[in-house]
C-alpha positions in Angstrom: 0.1 0.1 0.1 3.1 2.3 0.6 4.3 1.9 -2.8 0.7 2.6 -4.2 0.4 5.6 -1.9 3.8 7.0 -3.1 3.0 6.4 -7.0 -0.2 8.5 -6.4 1.5 11.2 -4.7 4.2 11.1 -7.6 1.6 11.2 -10.4 -1.9 12.0 -8.9 -3.9 12.0 -12.1 -2.7 8.5 -13.1 -5.9 6.6 -12.4 -4.7 3.3 -12.5 -2.7 3.6 -9.4 -6.2 4.2 -7.6 -7.4 1.4 -9.1 -5.0 -0.9 -8.0 -5.0 0.6 -4.3 -9.0 0.1 -4.1 -8.1 -3.6 -5.8 -5.9 -4.5 -2.6 -8.6 -3.4 -0.5 -10.9 -5.5 -2.0 -8.6 -8.2 -2.0 -8.3 -8.1 2.0 -12.0 -7.9 1.8 -12.8 -11.1 0.0 -10.0 -13.2 1.3 -11.2 -14.9 4.5 -7.9 -16.3 5.2 -6.2 -13.4 5.1 -3.0 -13.4 7.5 -2.7 -10.4 8.7 -5.1 -7.2 8.7 -4.6 -4.1 6.2 -3.0 -1.7 8.8 -5.2 1.3 7.4 -8.6 -0.2 8.5 -7.2 -2.4 11.4 -6.5 0.8 13.4 -10.0 2.4 12.9 -12.4 1.9 15.6 -15.6 3.7 14.1 -16.8 0.5 12.1 -16.1 -3.0 11.5 -12.7 -3.8 9.7 -14.9 -5.3 6.6 -17.0 -2.3 6.5 -13.9 0.0 6.6 -12.2 -2.1 3.8 -15.5 -2.0 1.6 -15.6 1.9 1.8 -11.8 2.3 1.0 -12.2 0.0 -2.2 -15.2 1.9 -3.5 -13.9 5.4 -2.5 -10.8 4.3 -4.6 -12.5 3.4 -7.6 -14.8 6.1 -7.4 -11.7 8.3 -7.3 -10.2 6.5 -10.0 -13.1 7.3 -12.1 -13.1 11.1 -11.0 -9.2 11.4 -12.1 -9.8 9.9 -15.6 -13.5 10.1 -16.2 -13.1 9.1 -20.1 -11.2 5.5 -19.2 -13.8 2.9 -19.6 -11.8 0.2 -17.4 -12.2 2.6 -14.3 -15.7 2.6 -14.5 -15.9 -1.0 -15.2 -14.2 -1.7 -12.0 -16.3 0.6 -9.9 -19.5 -0.9 -11.4 -18.1 -4.5 -10.7 -17.1 -3.8 -7.1 -20.7 -1.9 -6.6 -22.3 -5.0 -7.9 -20.4 -7.2 -5.8 -21.3 -5.1 -2.6 -25.4 -5.2 -4.1 -25.1 -1.5 -4.4 -27.7 -2.1 -7.6 -28.1 1.7 -8.4 -24.5 2.8 -8.7 -23.8 -0.5 -10.4 -26.4 0.2 -12.9 -25.4 3.9 -13.1 -21.7 2.8 -13.7 -22.4 0.1 -16.3 -24.3 2.4 -18.3 -22.0 5.2 -18.5 -19.3 2.6 -19.5 -21.5 1.0 -22.2 -22.2 4.8 -23.5 -18.2 4.6 -23.8 -17.8 1.6 -25.6 -21.3 0.8 -27.1 -20.1 -2.1 -29.2 -19.4 -4.3 -25.8 -21.6 -7.2 -25.7 -19.7 -7.9 -22.5 -20.6 -4.8 -20.8 -24.1 -5.0 -22.3 -24.4 -8.5 -20.6 -23.1 -7.4 -17.4 -25.6 -4.0 -17.1 -28.5 -6.4 -17.8 -27.1 -8.7 -15.2 -27.3 -5.7 -12.8 -30.6 -5.1 -13.6 -32.1 -8.7 -13.1 -30.2 -8.7 -10.0 -31.9 -5.3 -8.8 -35.3 -6.7 -9.9 -35.7 -5.1 -13.2 -35.7 -7.8 -15.6 -37.9 -5.8 -18.3 -35.1 -3.6 -18.7 -32.3 -6.5 -19.0 -34.7 -8.1 -22.0 -33.7 -5.4 -24.8 -30.2 -5.6 -24.0 -29.6 -9.3 -24.0 -31.5 -9.1 -27.4 -28.9 -6.8 -28.6 -26.2 -8.8 -27.5 -27.8 -11.9 -29.1 
């Protein structure tokens, strides 16, 4: 984490560093067999450890999007993580914005359709899936 923080300090507008840092937080969050806790979240006491990791990862992905709003991969990472946290509105909005940037991507269209289905909006998914086919 220290190396990623230093890279961000040296090149604050490079969004991929923020995405990588968010991915580290995500890895700590999903790894139930973690040997040692991440130092930043282990020292706080306001919320639970996993909540801190989720917020740090989500914030990192959002920062990456804010720094490079036209880089679709940052938006895809944010959408994917929001989807995994069951934050349907953020996931759908991020997948929609990403699909607007890469309209020919059937993979993004399928991800958006899946997010609609999980959010309980299957009617909106139908058109997207037909386009993919």
